[in-house]
N, C-alpha and C positions, 0 to 999 in steps of 0.2 A: 405279911408280904408274900406274894406267890413265889414258889421256888423255881419257876420257869419264866424267863423274860425272853424277848426276841430281838435279834439284831435289826437295826433300822432298814438295812438293805432288803431283808426278807419281807418286812411289812410293806415296803414300797412296791413289791411285785404284785400285791393284791391278787394272789392266786389261792385257789382252794384245793388244787391238786398237788401232786408230788413232782418236783423238778425232774425232767427227763434225764439229766446228767446223774441224778442220784440212782435212778433205775439202771442206767447203762454202765455207770462207772463204779458206783459204790456197792450197790446191792449184791452183785456177784461175789464181792470180797468179804461181806459182813456175815457174822454169825446170825442165824435165823431169828433168835430171840432179840438180838440187837436191832434187827430190822423192825420188829414189832414195837420195841421201845421207841425207836426214832419216829415211826409213823404215828404212834399214839401221841407223842409229844408234839408233833407237827399239827395234829388234829386239834389239840388243846389250844395251841397258839393261834391257829387260823380261825377258830370258831369262838374265840373270846371266853374260853372256859377257865378263867383266872382263879376260880375258887378251888381248883384241885390242889390237894396237899401231896407230899411225897408218899404218905401212907395210902391215900385214895388211889394214887397212880399205881402203887405196888399191888394193891388188892385187885384192881381192875385187870391186871395182867397176870394175876395169881403168882406173884413174886413177893419175897420179903424185902424190906427196905435196903438191907445190905447188898442183896443180889442186884437190886435196881441201881444202886450207886456204882457197883462194879461195871454194869452195862453202860452207864453214862460215862465212866472213865474210859471204857473201851471206845465209845463213840467220840470222846474227846481226842483220842489218839489219831482218829481219822479226820479231825477238825470239822466234824459235823455239828458238834456242840462244844461249848466252852464252860468248864466248871469255874464259876466265879467266886464261890464260897463253899466251904465244907460245914461251917457252923454259923448260921443254919445252912443246910445244903441248898445251893442255888445253881442253876445253869442258864446259859444263853444259847438259843438256837442260832446256828451260823449258816451262811450261804454255802451250799455243798461244792466248794471249789478250793482245794487247798493249794499251798504254795508250790508243791512239787508237781502238781498237775496229774498225779496218779495216786489214788487212794492206796495207802499201805500202812499196816499197823507197825508202829515204831516200838523199839525196845530200848528205852533209856538205860536199862540195867547193863547193857553191853558196853556202855561208855561211862562206867563208874569214875567219878572224879572230874569228868569233862566240864560240867557246869562250873565247878569251883575254879578250874583252870582258866576258863574263858573269862569269868568274873574277875580273876586276878589281873588279867590283861586290860579289860575295860573297867577302869577304876572310877571313871567320872560319872557313872550312872549304874542303875541296876539292870541286869540282863533278865528280861521277862521270860516267862515260860513259852510264850509264842515265838519269841526270837530264838530261844534255845531249841525249840521244836524245828525251826527252819534249819539250824545247824545240823540237827540229826538227819533231816531229809537230805541235806548236802552229802552227808556221810553215807547214807543208805541208798538213796536213789541215784546219786551222781558219782559214787565210788571214790570220793575223796579219802585219802588216808588221813587218819586222825591228826597226826603231827603236821601234815601238809596244810590242813585247814587252820590249825593253830598258827602256823607260820604266816598265812595270809591275813588272819585277824590281827596278829601282832604288827605286821607291816602296815596295815591300814590305820591302826591306832597310832603308830609312830608317825605316820604321814599327816593324819587329820586331827589327832588329839584324842584324849580318852573319853570324850563325849560324842564320839563318832556315831552316826546313825546306822541302825541295822541294815537299812536298804542299801547303803553304800558298800558295806562289807559283802552283802549278797551279790551285788552287781559285780564287784571285783572278782569274787569267787566264780561266778558264772562266766566271766570273761576268760578266766583260767581254764575252766571246763571246756569252753568252746574250742580252745587250742589243744585240748587233750592233756592238760597239765594238772594231774590230780595226785601225783605221787610226790613224796618228799624230795626226791632227787630232781624231778623236773621243776617243781615249784622253786626249789633252792637256786637252780640255774637261772630261772626267769627273774627272780628277785635280785640275783647277783648282777644281771645285766641292767636292771633298773638302778641299782646302786652305782654301777659304773657310769651310767648316763646322768646321774643326779648332778654331779659337779658341772657338766656341760649345760644341763638345763638351767641351773642356777645362774650361770654366766649368760645364757641366752635370755632368761627372764630379765636380767639386769639391762640388757640392750633394749628389750621391748618395754622396759619400765613397768613390768608386772610385779605387784607386791606380794602375791601369794606364793606358797610353796608348790613345787612340782607335784602333780598327782600321778596316779598309776596310768591314767589314760595318756598323760603327757609323755611318760616313759615309753609307752607302746607306740605312740606316734613318732617319737624320736628314733626308736629302733627301726620303724618302717622307713623313715627317710634315709637312714644309713643303709638299709638293705636295697634302696633304690640307687645308691651310689653317691650320696651326698656326705661329705665329710663335715666335721664340726665347723671348720672355717667357712665352708660354703653356706651352711645353714645360718650361721651368725651373719654372714655377709648379706644373705637374702633378707633377713629381718631388719638389718640396719639400712640397707640400700633402699628398700621399699617403705621404710618407716612404719613397720607393722606393729600393732599394739595388742593383738590377741592371737592365741594359738591356732584358732580355726582359720583366720585369714592367712597365717603363715603356711598352714597345711595346703590351702588352695594355691598359694604362690609357688610352693615347692612342687606341687603337682603340675603347674603350668611350665615351670622350668624343666621338669622331667620330660614333658611332652616335646619341648624344643631341644632336648638333649644338651642342656647347659648345666654343667656340674662344677665348673671352676669359678672362683670369685671374680676373676677378670671377665669371664664370659657373662656372668650374672650382672656385673656392673654395666657392661656394654649393652646388655639387653634392656636394662632399666632406662639408660639414656635414650636408646632407640624408641622405647615405649613412650617416654615423655615426648620425644620428637613427634611421634605419630599422633598423640593427643593434641599437642600444640598445633600441628599441621591441620588436624581435623577442624579445630576451632577457627583457624585462619581461612580455610577453604569455605567453611559455612558462612563466615562473615562476608567473604567475597561474593558468594552466591546469594546472600540475603536470606539464608535458611536459619530458622530458630532450631537450636539443638540442645535439648534438655539433658540428654545422656549421650556422650560422644562414643561410648563403647561399641554400639552396633555399627556406626559409621566407620570406625577404625577397623573393625573386624572385616566388614564386607567390602570396603572400598580403599581406604587410605593405606592399610598394610599391604594390599595387593599392588597399589600404584608404586609404593616404595620398593616392593620386591622387583618391579619392572625396571627400577633404576631412576625414576623421577624424583627430583629433590623437592623440598618443601616450598622454596621460593618459586620454582618452576610450576608446581601444582597450583599455587595461589594465582599466578598469571593466567594459567589455563582456566581457572574458575572465574576470573574476572572477564575473560573473553566469552565464556559460556553465558555469564550473566548479561553481558551487553547484547548477546544475540538471542536472548529469550530462553536459553536452556538452563535456567537457574535451579536445577535440582542435582542431587548427587547421582541419580540414575542417568540423566542426560550427560552429565560431565563424564561419567564412567564410559559411556558410548564414545565420546570424543577422545578420551584418553586411549581407549582400545584402538581407535583408528590411527592415532599417532604412533602407538606401539607397533602396530602391524606394518607401518611404513618405516619403522626404524628410527623414528624421531623421539629421542628420549633425553639426551643431554641438554643442558641449558642453552647452548648456542643454537643447536638445531631446532629446539622448541621456539626460541625467540625468532629465528628466521621464519619458521612456519607460521607463527602467529602474525608476524609482520606481513608476510605474503597473503595470508587470509584476510587481514584488515584491508590491504590494498585491493584484493579481489572484491571484497564486499563493497568497497567504495565504488569500484567500477560497475558492479551489478546495480548499485543505486543509480548510477548515471544511465545505465541501460533502461532501467525502469522509468527514469525521467523522460528519456526519448520515446519510450512506448506509451507514456501517459499512465503508468502504474504508480500507486502509492503504498502498496502492501509491504509486509515484512519479507525479508529474505528467508527462503526455506532451503533445506539441503539439496533439493532437486535443482534449484537455480545454480548452485555451485557446481553440481555435477555436469550440468549443461555447458557452463562456461569452460570447464576443464575439457569437455568433449570437443567444443568448437575450436579451442586452441590446439587440441591434438590433431584436428583436421587440417591445420595449417593457417588458420585465419588470425590476422592481427586485430588489435582493438579497433582500428579504424573501420575495418570491414564489418565487425560485429555491431558497432554503433550504426553503421549504414543500414544494416539489416533491421536494427531496432527502429530506426526512423521509418522504414518502409512498412513495418508491422504495426504502426501506431493505430491504424484504423481497424485492425482485426479484433474479433471478439475475444480471442485468447492470444495476445501478442507474443508471449514467450514461445508458445507452441508453433505459432506462425513463423517466428524467427528461425526456429530449428528447420522448418521446411525450406525457407529461403536459402539458408546457409548450406543445407544438404544439396539443393539444386546447384548452387554455385560450385560446390566441391566437385560434383559429378560433371560440371561443365568446365572445370579447370579455371574457374574465375576466382582469383585470390588478391586482386587489387582493385581499387575503385575505378581505375581507367578501363578495366576489362569488363565492367558491368554493362550489359546491353542497355541501350536507351529504352526507357519505359514508354508505353503508349499513353497518350493523354487520356485523362478521365473524361467521361461523358456525363454531363448533367449533374455532377456531384463534386463537391470540394474534397470529398474523401474517396479513397480508392475502394473499389468493390473487391471483397475477398475472393469472389469467383474469378475475377479478372487476374488477380495475383496468382491464383493457382494455374490459370492458363499460361501466364508468363513463365512460371516455373516449368510446366510441361513443355513449353516451346523450347526453353533452354536445354532441357533433357533431350528433345528430339534433334535439336541442332548439333548437340554433342555426338549423338548416335550417327547422324549423317556424315560428320567429319571422320568418324572411325571407319565407316564403310568406304569412303574415298581413299 
């Protein structure tokens, strides 16, 4: 059997050269002869020279076998190779990228008894040499104190059991390092805070119906919630009130509560009730508008919550939506425009909204009557309502407006022509049917000529001007 095998990841690269990261990161740190050993081993692997024995390799580089073994042990410390067996001597070529991210020769002799100490804590499985090397890197590259690392390993085992994965221990250790907690004192303080929060977390997990034990990340999250200003009662209230079943959802809820500055259980409960009301209102409004709504959240965020903040109630908004639907404005966007109009006019409470909708319905009925007199069958548009409000502001009653509609029936654009007639009457001080001047008879046509109507209007204006001069 060949004494060198290759890691699958290296074979998949299908390269015949040397990895740039070896040249840039490892080669400057390595002994010169070790570089020769590594490069020649790489050559053997990449070119299928599986017939090389340890003796052949040593002779080629003018070394004896024991020297060659020492150099492979040296490369093993840098995680460039892995010695998989000493009898017979066998190695595996590794991808040049170690756990620590920085090539460094390790010195296990500095940590005599450490392996045995770690193995005594992790009793459910064997601690591999690769795992132990990772712990050495934590000590040398990340400046963990020996006993601080032991405390972290013991805490993780106590939390997850004695078959805990090395990856979890490394992850927890790196979380500590990210916070600058690498000494015994600082690690002890942090673990003490975890222990303090454990009882509260167990109680919280009971409310959430979580069957697992609290993990390190849970303790960190709980401590963060407390630093945001939430007490144990408020956190438990949030989980219970919103019926939350996982820690990630609870974290998102706590963050939302923090954004709204709601820290007391009473405030949290009220917020939940209002939030339910918002979603229920969104569904009712969508139904009134005839809108299909797969996810109400965007509608609540963009429209309903704003309308509620203005002071509109759920029943009131449903009536508004029904009115908008009946008038062809059956979208949330169009309803929002109408709500904004009401809000600008100070029409917010139920009574004022009811009165406004009743008045609008009556106006629309009257506009339909105007259309009937004009010979129009189209739908009402906002401009029609604006014109009606303008005509009334000029002082015209409904009888005068209908009279103008009848006169405009033959025009190409009756509503526009009505506006001209009423404008002429206004300037001539004509506000009752009795004051309307007699019209000249039509010539040769059953319908009035638009040009003649214009002349009538101009004549009225001239007549008014003559009166003013006298």
